[in-house]
C-alpha positions as CSV (number, residue, x, y, z in Angstrom):
1,M,-3.5,13.5,22.1
2,A,-2.4,14.1,25.5
3,E,-0.9,16.7,27.3
4,N,2.1,17.7,27.5
5,I,4.2,16.1,24.6
6,V,6.2,18.4,22.6
7,W,7.6,17.7,18.8
8,H,11.1,17.1,18.8
9,D,12.7,18.0,15.3
10,H,15.5,15.6,13.8
11,K,18.9,17.1,13.0
12,I,18.8,14.8,10.1
13,T,16.6,15.5,7.9
14,R,14.6,13.4,5.2
15,A,16.0,15.1,2.8
16,E,19.8,14.5,3.9
17,R,18.4,10.9,4.7
18,S,17.4,9.5,1.0
19,V,20.5,11.7,-0.6
20,N,22.5,9.4,1.2
21,K,20.3,6.3,-0.6
22,N,20.2,7.7,-4.6
23,Q,16.5,7.8,-4.2
24,K,13.5,9.6,-3.0
25,P,11.4,8.5,-0.5
26,C,7.8,7.7,-0.8
27,L,5.0,5.7,-0.5
28,L,3.1,3.0,-3.1
29,W,-0.2,2.7,-1.6
30,F,-1.9,-0.6,-3.0
31,T,-4.8,-1.0,-3.0
32,G,-7.6,-3.5,-4.2
33,L,-10.3,-6.3,-3.5
34,S,-8.7,-9.6,-1.6
35,G,-7.1,-11.6,-4.6
36,S,-6.4,-8.7,-6.7
37,G,-3.0,-9.1,-6.5
38,K,-1.8,-6.9,-4.3
39,S,0.8,-8.3,-2.0
40,T,1.5,-10.3,-4.9
41,I,3.2,-7.3,-7.0
42,A,4.2,-5.3,-3.6
43,N,6.5,-7.6,-3.2
44,A,7.5,-8.7,-6.9
45,L,8.5,-4.4,-6.8
46,D,10.6,-4.8,-4.1
47,V,12.6,-7.8,-4.6
48,A,12.9,-6.2,-7.9
49,L,14.2,-2.3,-6.4
50,H,16.4,-4.1,-3.6
51,K,18.1,-6.1,-6.9
52,R,18.9,-2.6,-8.2
53,G,19.9,-1.3,-4.8
54,Y,17.4,0.5,-3.3
55,H,16.2,0.9,-0.2
56,T,12.9,-0.4,0.3
57,F,10.2,-1.4,3.4
58,L,7.0,-3.4,2.7
59,L,3.9,-3.7,5.2
60,D,1.6,-6.3,4.2
61,G,-1.8,-5.9,5.5
62,D,-1.9,-9.7,6.9
63,N,1.3,-9.4,8.4
64,V,0.4,-5.9,10.5
65,R,-2.8,-7.5,12.0
66,H,-0.3,-10.2,14.0
67,G,1.4,-7.2,15.8
68,L,0.3,-3.5,15.2
69,C,-3.0,-3.9,14.5
70,E,-3.9,-7.5,15.8
71,D,-6.3,-5.6,18.4
72,L,-8.2,-4.5,15.7
73,G,-11.4,-6.5,13.9
74,F,-13.0,-5.5,10.6
75,S,-16.0,-3.4,11.2
76,D,-15.8,-0.2,9.3
77,E,-14.3,1.4,12.5
78,D,-11.5,-0.8,12.9
79,R,-10.8,-0.3,9.5
80,V,-10.0,3.5,9.6
81,E,-8.4,2.9,12.8
82,N,-6.6,-0.1,10.7
83,I,-5.5,2.3,7.7
84,R,-4.6,5.3,9.9
85,R,-2.1,3.7,12.2
86,I,-0.8,2.3,9.1
87,G,-0.6,5.5,7.1
88,E,1.3,7.2,10.3
89,V,3.8,4.2,10.1
90,S,4.3,4.6,6.2
91,K,5.3,8.0,7.0
92,L,7.7,7.1,9.6
93,F,9.5,4.6,7.1
94,A,9.7,7.1,4.5
95,D,11.2,10.1,6.8
96,A,14.1,8.0,6.9
97,G,14.6,8.0,3.1
98,L,12.7,4.7,2.2
99,I,10.9,3.6,-0.4
100,V,7.5,2.2,1.0
101,L,5.5,-0.2,-0.1
102,S,1.6,-0.8,1.6
103,A,-0.5,-3.8,0.5
104,F,-4.3,-3.3,1.9
105,I,-7.7,-3.7,0.7
106,S,-7.6,0.3,2.3
107,P,-11.9,-0.1,0.5
108,F,-12.9,3.1,1.7
109,T,-11.5,6.7,-0.3
110,S,-11.6,9.2,3.2
111,D,-9.3,6.3,4.5
112,R,-7.1,6.4,1.6
113,R,-7.6,10.9,1.4
114,L,-5.9,10.7,4.9
115,V,-3.0,9.5,4.1
116,R,-2.4,10.9,0.9
117,K,-2.5,14.1,3.0
118,L,0.5,13.0,5.0
119,F,2.8,12.6,2.4
120,P,4.0,16.3,0.4
121,A,3.0,15.8,-3.0
122,G,4.4,13.6,-5.8
123,E,5.4,10.8,-2.5
124,F,2.1,8.7,-2.1
125,I,1.3,7.1,-5.6
126,E,-1.6,5.1,-5.4
127,V,-1.7,2.0,-7.1
128,F,-5.2,0.7,-7.9
129,M,-5.4,-3.9,-8.3
130,D,-8.0,-3.2,-10.8
131,T,-8.8,-6.9,-11.0
132,P,-12.0,-7.4,-11.7
133,L,-14.3,-9.2,-9.0
134,A,-14.9,-12.3,-11.0
135,T,-11.7,-13.3,-11.1
136,C,-10.5,-12.1,-7.3
137,E,-13.5,-14.6,-6.3
138,E,-12.0,-17.5,-8.3
139,R,-8.7,-17.0,-7.5
140,D,-10.2,-17.0,-3.7
141,P,-5.9,-17.4,-2.4
142,K,-7.4,-17.9,0.9
143,G,-11.0,-19.4,0.8
144,L,-12.9,-16.1,2.3
145,Y,-14.6,-15.7,-0.5
146,H,-16.0,-19.2,-0.6
147,K,-16.7,-18.3,3.5
148,A,-18.2,-14.9,2.8
149,R,-21.2,-16.3,0.4
150,A,-21.3,-18.9,3.0
151,G,-22.4,-16.1,5.3
152,E,-19.6,-17.5,7.8
153,I,-17.5,-14.7,7.1
154,K,-19.3,-11.1,7.4
155,H,-18.3,-7.2,6.5
156,F,-15.9,-9.0,3.4
157,T,-15.4,-6.1,0.9
158,G,-16.7,-6.9,-2.3
159,I,-19.4,-9.0,-0.7
160,D,-21.6,-7.7,2.0
161,S,-18.8,-4.8,2.5
162,P,-18.1,-2.0,0.0
163,Y,-15.2,-1.2,-2.0
164,E,-15.1,2.2,-3.3
165,A,-12.9,3.2,-6.3
166,P,-10.1,5.0,-6.8
167,S,-10.8,7.3,-9.1
168,H,-7.6,8.7,-10.1
169,P,-5.1,6.4,-9.1
170,E,-1.4,7.3,-10.0
171,V,-1.2,3.6,-11.5
172,S,-4.0,1.2,-12.6
173,L,-3.0,-2.5,-12.8
174,D,-5.2,-5.4,-13.8
175,T,-3.5,-8.8,-13.1
176,S,-6.1,-10.6,-15.1
177,S,-4.7,-9.4,-18.0
178,M,-1.0,-8.3,-16.9
179,S,1.4,-10.1,-16.2
180,V,3.5,-10.1,-13.0
181,D,6.3,-8.9,-15.4
182,D,4.4,-6.7,-16.7
183,C,2.8,-4.7,-14.0
184,I,6.9,-4.6,-12.5
185,E,7.7,-2.6,-15.6
186,A,4.5,-0.1,-15.4
187,L,5.7,0.5,-12.0
188,I,9.0,0.6,-12.4
189,T,8.5,2.9,-15.3
190,Y,6.5,5.0,-12.8
191,L,9.5,6.0,-10.3
192,L,11.8,6.5,-13.4
193,Q,9.4,8.8,-14.6
194,R,8.8,10.9,-11.4
195,E,12.3,10.7,-10.9
196,L,12.1,8.9,-7.9
197,I,14.4,6.5,-8.3
198,T,17.3,6.8,-11.1
199,R,18.2,4.4,-13.7
200,K,21.5,2.3,-12.7
201,D,22.6,0.4,-15.8
């Protein structure tokens, strides 16, 4: 860390910001293999919460690599740094009182644990897209599995780079058997039960 840097406390707290928005800040961290449905479900939840009047922001893996993380590759070291940056950005959005949705493969348990530690208890919600590799590979929406199997892409998660599945995620979703609506209902129910949002008629 650079020298001569002092932390400045804000006069408006994250709690005060969230009260104005009638919600509690939190981070829903969507993790899973490529093609498991992370971005699809995160986007659908973003829309569902927005329609209900909640204040959200969605961070997507590919989009972030066009700017904030454009200097990073896909080595294990770069993946770690990628997740570290996203965790810090997510915390800033949560400090603004927002419900943050982050959709990243984030294959390593240690990295997800580091992000969890940035948040107060109960505000980090690990959403494991527990969709089987065979289904993800069959979908192959970006053609990446085909390239990885052909040796055109190295360090591809699930093929020649490991994915460490969460052992105790807050929510597990399998899009091979659950529809988008099923997934959104499960997530909304979780948020209501944890009183992170309130029911709006």
